[in-house]
C-alpha positions in Angstrom: 36.6 20.1 -7.4 34.0 17.5 -8.0 35.0 13.8 -7.6 34.4 11.6 -10.7 31.4 9.3 -10.2 32.0 6.0 -12.0 28.5 4.6 -11.6 26.8 6.2 -14.6 29.6 5.0 -16.8 29.4 1.5 -15.3 25.6 1.2 -15.7 25.7 2.5 -19.3 28.4 -0.1 -20.3 26.7 -3.0 -18.4 23.2 -2.1 -19.9 24.6 -2.5 -23.4 26.0 -5.9 -22.5 23.2 -7.3 -20.3 19.9 -5.9 -21.8 19.1 -9.1 -23.8 19.3 -11.2 -20.6 17.2 -8.7 -18.6 14.5 -8.4 -21.2 14.4 -12.2 -21.7 14.2 -12.8 -18.0 11.3 -10.4 -17.7 9.4 -11.9 -20.7 10.0 -15.5 -19.4 8.9 -14.5 -15.9 5.7 -12.9 -17.2 4.8 -16.0 -19.3 5.4 -18.4 -16.4 3.4 -16.2 -14.0 0.4 -15.9 -16.4 0.4 -19.7 -17.0 0.7 -20.5 -13.3 -2.1 -18.2 -12.3 -4.3 -19.8 -14.9 -4.1 -23.2 -13.2 -7.2 -24.5 -11.4 -8.0 -27.3 -9.0 -9.4 -29.4 -11.9 -6.2 -28.9 -13.9 -4.2 -30.3 -11.0 -6.5 -33.3 -10.6 -6.0 -34.1 -14.3 -2.2 -33.4 -14.4 0.1 -36.5 -14.6 2.9 -34.4 -13.1 0.9 -33.5 -10.0 -0.4 -37.0 -9.6 3.1 -38.4 -9.7 4.4 -36.0 -7.1 1.3 -35.7 -5.0 2.5 -38.0 -2.2 5.7 -36.0 -1.7 4.7 -32.4 -2.0 0.9 -32.2 -1.9 0.5 -30.2 1.4 3.0 -27.5 0.3 2.9 -27.6 -3.5 -0.7 -27.5 -4.4 -1.7 -24.3 -2.6 1.2 -22.5 -4.2 0.6 -23.7 -7.8 -3.2 -23.6 -7.8 -5.1 -20.4 -7.6 -8.5 -20.9 -5.9 -11.3 -19.3 -8.0 
């Protein structure tokens, strides 16, 4: 006799409950990624946020946020 596998039931129930969160997370992540990859060195130089925080995080923040053309 086969044992009952609860995982398909669990995933079906949880998908019904959590799909709006998962879809929203994917859409938000896509938008943030596209906007972040569009930043240039010139944008960073003109950004008040980067200028305010430059003295604290410049060595590690700028290479991550700015894509070199």
